[in-house]
Jmol script that loads the backbone (N, CA, C; Angstrom):
load data "model"
ATOM      1  N   MET A   1     -89.150 -22.728-205.042  1.00  0.00           N
ATOM      2  CA  MET A   1     -88.621 -21.591-204.333  1.00  0.00           C
ATOM      3  C   MET A   1     -87.110 -21.728-204.109  1.00  0.00           C
ATOM      4  N   THR A   2     -86.634 -22.920-203.861  1.00  0.00           N
ATOM      5  CA  THR A   2     -85.218 -23.139-203.590  1.00  0.00           C
ATOM      6  C   THR A   2     -84.363 -22.862-204.821  1.00  0.00           C
ATOM      7  N   GLN A   3     -84.875 -23.127-205.992  1.00  0.00           N
ATOM      8  CA  GLN A   3     -84.121 -22.928-207.218  1.00  0.00           C
ATOM      9  C   GLN A   3     -83.759 -21.462-207.431  1.00  0.00           C
ATOM     10  N   SER A   4     -84.645 -20.540-207.095  1.00  0.00           N
ATOM     11  CA  SER A   4     -84.355 -19.130-207.310  1.00  0.00           C
ATOM     12  C   SER A   4     -83.226 -18.664-206.391  1.00  0.00           C
ATOM     13  N   TYR A   5     -83.193 -19.184-205.172  1.00  0.00           N
ATOM     14  CA  TYR A   5     -82.109 -18.823-204.264  1.00  0.00           C
ATOM     15  C   TYR A   5     -80.790 -19.440-204.714  1.00  0.00           C
ATOM     16  N   ALA A   6     -80.855 -20.662-205.182  1.00  0.00           N
ATOM     17  CA  ALA A   6     -79.633 -21.331-205.635  1.00  0.00           C
ATOM     18  C   ALA A   6     -79.017 -20.573-206.813  1.00  0.00           C
ATOM     19  N   PHE A   7     -79.843 -20.106-207.721  1.00  0.00           N
ATOM     20  CA  PHE A   7     -79.340 -19.340-208.852  1.00  0.00           C
ATOM     21  C   PHE A   7     -78.631 -18.078-208.373  1.00  0.00           C
ATOM     22  N   TYR A   8     -79.237 -17.393-207.407  1.00  0.00           N
ATOM     23  CA  TYR A   8     -78.648 -16.171-206.868  1.00  0.00           C
ATOM     24  C   TYR A   8     -77.333 -16.471-206.147  1.00  0.00           C
ATOM     25  N   VAL A   9     -77.319 -17.494-205.319  1.00  0.00           N
ATOM     26  CA  VAL A   9     -76.111 -17.824-204.543  1.00  0.00           C
ATOM     27  C   VAL A   9     -74.989 -18.268-205.472  1.00  0.00           C
ATOM     28  N   TYR A  10     -75.259 -19.186-206.373  1.00  0.00           N
ATOM     29  CA  TYR A  10     -74.218 -19.654-207.292  1.00  0.00           C
ATOM     30  C   TYR A  10     -73.746 -18.533-208.218  1.00  0.00           C
ATOM     31  N   GLY A  11     -74.658 -17.700-208.644  1.00  0.00           N
ATOM     32  CA  GLY A  11     -74.282 -16.564-209.471  1.00  0.00           C
ATOM     33  C   GLY A  11     -73.383 -15.592-208.726  1.00  0.00           C
ATOM     34  N   SER A  12     -73.681 -15.373-207.449  1.00  0.00           N
ATOM     35  CA  SER A  12     -72.854 -14.482-206.634  1.00  0.00           C
ATOM     36  C   SER A  12     -71.454 -15.051-206.442  1.00  0.00           C
ATOM     37  N   TYR A  13     -71.367 -16.345-206.161  1.00  0.00           N
ATOM     38  CA  TYR A  13     -70.056 -16.987-206.013  1.00  0.00           C
ATOM     39  C   TYR A  13     -69.276 -16.940-207.328  1.00  0.00           C
ATOM     40  N   LEU A  14     -69.949 -17.165-208.420  1.00  0.00           N
ATOM     41  CA  LEU A  14     -69.295 -17.115-209.719  1.00  0.00           C
ATOM     42  C   LEU A  14     -68.779 -15.703-210.011  1.00  0.00           C
ATOM     43  N   PHE A  15     -69.590 -14.717-209.717  1.00  0.00           N
ATOM     44  CA  PHE A  15     -69.185 -13.330-209.937  1.00  0.00           C
ATOM     45  C   PHE A  15     -67.989 -12.961-209.050  1.00  0.00           C
ATOM     46  N   ALA A  16     -68.039 -13.318-207.765  1.00  0.00           N
ATOM     47  CA  ALA A  16     -66.942 -13.014-206.838  1.00  0.00           C
ATOM     48  C   ALA A  16     -65.665 -13.730-207.266  1.00  0.00           C
ATOM     49  N   GLY A  17     -65.793 -14.977-207.710  1.00  0.00           N
ATOM     50  CA  GLY A  17     -64.622 -15.716-208.178  1.00  0.00           C
ATOM     51  C   GLY A  17     -64.020 -15.093-209.428  1.00  0.00           C
ATOM     52  N   ALA A  18     -64.868 -14.654-210.335  1.00  0.00           N
ATOM     53  CA  ALA A  18     -64.384 -14.024-211.565  1.00  0.00           C
ATOM     54  C   ALA A  18     -63.663 -12.719-211.253  1.00  0.00           C
ATOM     55  N   ILE A  19     -64.197 -11.937-210.338  1.00  0.00           N
ATOM     56  CA  ILE A  19     -63.552 -10.680-209.950  1.00  0.00           C
ATOM     57  C   ILE A  19     -62.211 -10.964-209.278  1.00  0.00           C
ATOM     58  N   THR A  20     -62.156 -11.968-208.404  1.00  0.00           N
ATOM     59  CA  THR A  20     -60.912 -12.332-207.722  1.00  0.00           C
ATOM     60  C   THR A  20     -59.852 -12.769-208.729  1.00  0.00           C
ATOM     61  N   ILE A  21     -60.232 -13.595-209.680  1.00  0.00           N
ATOM     62  CA  ILE A  21     -59.289 -14.046-210.710  1.00  0.00           C
ATOM     63  C   ILE A  21     -58.832 -12.864-211.564  1.00  0.00           C
ATOM     64  N   ALA A  22     -59.748 -11.966-211.915  1.00  0.00           N
ATOM     65  CA  ALA A  22     -59.397 -10.807-212.742  1.00  0.00           C
ATOM     66  C   ALA A  22     -58.409  -9.891-212.023  1.00  0.00           C
ATOM     67  N   VAL A  23     -58.630  -9.623-210.741  1.00  0.00           N
ATOM     68  CA  VAL A  23     -57.727  -8.745-209.990  1.00  0.00           C
ATOM     69  C   VAL A  23     -56.363  -9.408-209.812  1.00  0.00           C
ATOM     70  N   THR A  24     -56.354 -10.707-209.546  1.00  0.00           N
ATOM     71  CA  THR A  24     -55.093 -11.434-209.411  1.00  0.00           C
ATOM     72  C   THR A  24     -54.312 -11.405-210.715  1.00  0.00           C
ATOM     73  N   LEU A  25     -54.976 -11.665-211.817  1.00  0.00           N
ATOM     74  CA  LEU A  25     -54.336 -11.649-213.125  1.00  0.00           C
ATOM     75  C   LEU A  25     -53.824 -10.252-213.466  1.00  0.00           C
ATOM     76  N   TRP A  26     -54.617  -9.240-213.196  1.00  0.00           N
ATOM     77  CA  TRP A  26     -54.234  -7.862-213.456  1.00  0.00           C
ATOM     78  C   TRP A  26     -52.981  -7.493-212.656  1.00  0.00           C
ATOM     79  N   THR A  27     -52.949  -7.867-211.377  1.00  0.00           N
ATOM     80  CA  THR A  27     -51.794  -7.573-210.521  1.00  0.00           C
ATOM     81  C   THR A  27     -50.551  -8.290-211.022  1.00  0.00           C
ATOM     82  N   TRP A  28     -50.690  -9.536-211.411  1.00  0.00           N
ATOM     83  CA  TRP A  28     -49.554 -10.324-211.904  1.00  0.00           C
ATOM     84  C   TRP A  28     -49.004  -9.729-213.207  1.00  0.00           C
ATOM     85  N   LEU A  29     -49.892  -9.395-214.133  1.00  0.00           N
ATOM     86  CA  LEU A  29     -49.457  -8.810-215.403  1.00  0.00           C
ATOM     87  C   LEU A  29     -48.822  -7.435-215.195  1.00  0.00           C
ATOM     88  N   ASP A  30     -49.369  -6.645-214.283  1.00  0.00           N
ATOM     89  CA  ASP A  30     -48.801  -5.333-214.002  1.00  0.00           C
ATOM     90  C   ASP A  30     -47.415  -5.469-213.371  1.00  0.00           C
ATOM     91  N   GLY A  31     -47.229  -6.449-212.505  1.00  0.00           N
ATOM     92  CA  GLY A  31     -45.912  -6.697-211.916  1.00  0.00           C
ATOM     93  C   GLY A  31     -44.886  -7.073-212.969  1.00  0.00           C
ATOM     94  N   ARG A  32     -45.289  -7.900-213.910  1.00  0.00           N
ATOM     95  CA  ARG A  32     -44.384  -8.265-215.007  1.00  0.00           C
ATOM     96  C   ARG A  32     -44.012  -7.042-215.838  1.00  0.00           C
ATOM     97  N   ALA A  33     -44.982  -6.177-216.092  1.00  0.00           N
ATOM     98  CA  ALA A  33     -44.716  -4.968-216.872  1.00  0.00           C
ATOM     99  C   ALA A  33     -43.761  -4.034-216.127  1.00  0.00           C
ATOM    100  N   ARG A  34     -43.958  -3.879-214.813  1.00  0.00           N
ATOM    101  CA  ARG A  34     -43.058  -3.016-214.037  1.00  0.00           C
ATOM    102  C   ARG A  34     -41.643  -3.584-214.008  1.00  0.00           C
ATOM    103  N   ARG A  35     -41.500  -4.914-213.871  1.00  0.00           N
ATOM    104  CA  ARG A  35     -40.170  -5.528-213.892  1.00  0.00           C
ATOM    105  C   ARG A  35     -39.498  -5.309-215.243  1.00  0.00           C
ATOM    106  N   ARG A  36     -40.282  -5.421-216.307  1.00  0.00           N
ATOM    107  CA  ARG A  36     -39.753  -5.179-217.655  1.00  0.00           C
ATOM    108  C   ARG A  36     -39.291  -3.728-217.800  1.00  0.00           C
ATOM    109  N   GLU A  37     -40.066  -2.788-217.281  1.00  0.00           N
ATOM    110  CA  GLU A  37     -39.684  -1.380-217.326  1.00  0.00           C
ATOM    111  C   GLU A  37     -38.413  -1.131-216.516  1.00  0.00           C
ATOM    112  N   LEU A  38     -38.321  -1.730-215.335  1.00  0.00           N
ATOM    113  CA  LEU A  38     -37.115  -1.579-214.517  1.00  0.00           C
ATOM    114  C   LEU A  38     -35.886  -2.116-215.230  1.00  0.00           C
ATOM    115  N   LYS A  39     -36.054  -3.263-215.863  1.00  0.00           N
ATOM    116  CA  LYS A  39     -34.935  -3.859-216.601  1.00  0.00           C
ATOM    117  C   LYS A  39     -34.486  -2.937-217.733  1.00  0.00           C
ATOM    118  N   ALA A  40     -35.435  -2.339-218.449  1.00  0.00           N
ATOM    119  CA  ALA A  40     -35.092  -1.426-219.544  1.00  0.00           C
ATOM    120  C   ALA A  40     -34.411  -0.173-219.007  1.00  0.00           C
ATOM    121  N   LEU A  41     -34.889   0.363-217.887  1.00  0.00           N
ATOM    122  CA  LEU A  41     -34.256   1.544-217.309  1.00  0.00           C
ATOM    123  C   LEU A  41     -32.845   1.241-216.831  1.00  0.00           C
ATOM    124  N   GLU A  42     -32.664   0.101-216.180  1.00  0.00           N
ATOM    125  CA  GLU A  42     -31.335  -0.269-215.705  1.00  0.00           C
ATOM    126  C   GLU A  42     -30.387  -0.534-216.874  1.00  0.00           C
ATOM    127  N   ALA A  43     -30.904  -1.080-217.956  1.00  0.00           N
ATOM    128  CA  ALA A  43     -30.072  -1.322-219.136  1.00  0.00           C
ATOM    129  C   ALA A  43     -29.642  -0.006-219.784  1.00  0.00           C
ATOM    130  N   SER A  44     -30.469   1.031-219.658  1.00  0.00           N
ATOM    131  CA  SER A  44     -30.116   2.327-220.238  1.00  0.00           C
ATOM    132  C   SER A  44     -29.209   3.144-219.325  1.00  0.00           C
ATOM    133  N   GLY A  45     -28.893   2.616-218.156  1.00  0.00           N
ATOM    134  CA  GLY A  45     -27.962   3.298-217.269  1.00  0.00           C
ATOM    135  C   GLY A  45     -28.600   3.951-216.069  1.00  0.00           C
ATOM    136  N   ILE A  46     -29.904   3.959-215.997  1.00  0.00           N
ATOM    137  CA  ILE A  46     -30.596   4.555-214.848  1.00  0.00           C
ATOM    138  C   ILE A  46     -30.670   3.499-213.753  1.00  0.00           C
ATOM    139  N   ARG A  47     -30.205   3.863-212.574  1.00  0.00           N
ATOM    140  CA  ARG A  47     -30.169   2.918-211.460  1.00  0.00           C
ATOM    141  C   ARG A  47     -31.183   3.303-210.388  1.00  0.00           C
ATOM    142  N   ARG A  48     -31.476   2.358-209.528  1.00  0.00           N
ATOM    143  CA  ARG A  48     -32.361   2.626-208.397  1.00  0.00           C
ATOM    144  C   ARG A  48     -31.598   3.411-207.340  1.00  0.00           C
ATOM    145  N   ARG A  49     -32.337   4.166-206.545  1.00  0.00           N
ATOM    146  CA  ARG A  49     -31.693   4.936-205.480  1.00  0.00           C
ATOM    147  C   ARG A  49     -31.026   4.018-204.465  1.00  0.00           C
ATOM    148  N   SER A  50     -31.644   2.889-204.157  1.00  0.00           N
ATOM    149  CA  SER A  50     -31.063   1.972-203.179  1.00  0.00           C
ATOM    150  C   SER A  50     -29.751   1.385-203.688  1.00  0.00           C
ATOM    151  N   ALA A  51     -29.648   1.104-204.972  1.00  0.00           N
ATOM    152  CA  ALA A  51     -28.410   0.579-205.540  1.00  0.00           C
ATOM    153  C   ALA A  51     -27.344   1.661-205.566  1.00  0.00           C
ATOM    154  N   ARG A  52     -27.737   2.890-205.850  1.00  0.00           N
ATOM    155  CA  ARG A  52     -26.791   3.996-205.915  1.00  0.00           C
ATOM    156  C   ARG A  52     -26.216   4.299-204.529  1.00  0.00           C
ATOM    157  N   ALA A  53     -27.027   4.221-203.482  1.00  0.00           N
ATOM    158  CA  ALA A  53     -26.566   4.532-202.138  1.00  0.00           C
ATOM    159  C   ALA A  53     -25.496   3.539-201.682  1.00  0.00           C
ATOM    160  N   LYS A  54     -25.612   2.292-202.046  1.00  0.00           N
ATOM    161  CA  LYS A  54     -24.621   1.290-201.651  1.00  0.00           C
ATOM    162  C   LYS A  54     -23.312   1.480-202.398  1.00  0.00           C
ATOM    163  N   ASP A  55     -23.391   1.900-203.658  1.00  0.00           N
ATOM    164  CA  ASP A  55     -22.202   2.014-204.494  1.00  0.00           C
ATOM    165  C   ASP A  55     -21.525   3.379-204.405  1.00  0.00           C
ATOM    166  N   ALA A  56     -22.202   4.354-203.839  1.00  0.00           N
ATOM    167  CA  ALA A  56     -21.660   5.713-203.809  1.00  0.00           C
ATOM    168  C   ALA A  56     -20.469   5.805-202.851  1.00  0.00           C
ATOM    169  N   PRO A  57     -19.453   6.603-203.214  1.00  0.00           N
ATOM    170  CA  PRO A  57     -18.293   6.750-202.332  1.00  0.00           C
ATOM    171  C   PRO A  57     -18.651   7.359-200.979  1.00  0.00           C
ATOM    172  N   GLU A  58     -19.655   8.261-200.946  1.00  0.00           N
ATOM    173  CA  GLU A  58     -20.049   8.863-199.682  1.00  0.00           C
ATOM    174  C   GLU A  58     -20.622   7.826-198.728  1.00  0.00           C
ATOM    175  N   ALA A  59     -21.367   6.881-199.281  1.00  0.00           N
ATOM    176  CA  ALA A  59     -21.958   5.828-198.447  1.00  0.00           C
ATOM    177  C   ALA A  59     -20.876   4.942-197.869  1.00  0.00           C
ATOM    178  N   LYS A  60     -19.834   4.677-198.635  1.00  0.00           N
ATOM    179  CA  LYS A  60     -18.746   3.835-198.138  1.00  0.00           C
ATOM    180  C   LYS A  60     -17.906   4.580-197.117  1.00  0.00           C
ATOM    181  N   ALA A  61     -17.745   5.883-197.276  1.00  0.00           N
ATOM    182  CA  ALA A  61     -16.964   6.674-196.339  1.00  0.00           C
ATOM    183  C   ALA A  61     -17.686   6.828-194.993  1.00  0.00           C
ATOM    184  N   ASN A  62     -19.002   6.895-195.044  1.00  0.00           N
ATOM    185  CA  ASN A  62     -19.786   7.053-193.813  1.00  0.00           C
ATOM    186  C   ASN A  62     -19.990   5.728-193.091  1.00  0.00           C
ATOM    187  N   ALA A  63     -19.748   4.624-193.744  1.00  0.00           N
ATOM    188  CA  ALA A  63     -20.030   3.326-193.131  1.00  0.00           C
ATOM    189  C   ALA A  63     -19.019   2.928-192.097  1.00  0.00           C
TER     190      ALA A  63
END
end "model"
wireframe off; spacefill off
backbone 0.3
color backbone group
């Protein structure tokens, strides 16, 4: 009787661990892709709004 429960418990832990690793890996890979996209956009001349606000003459005049 104990063996059937052990199979269920270990299987559940294995499944939860696999899902956790998959979500972590997915998030990490997606972050790398977004950073790559940002780098390509910045290289093409498109800047972030936060960077533009600091460099804009209006922002310096209001400061």
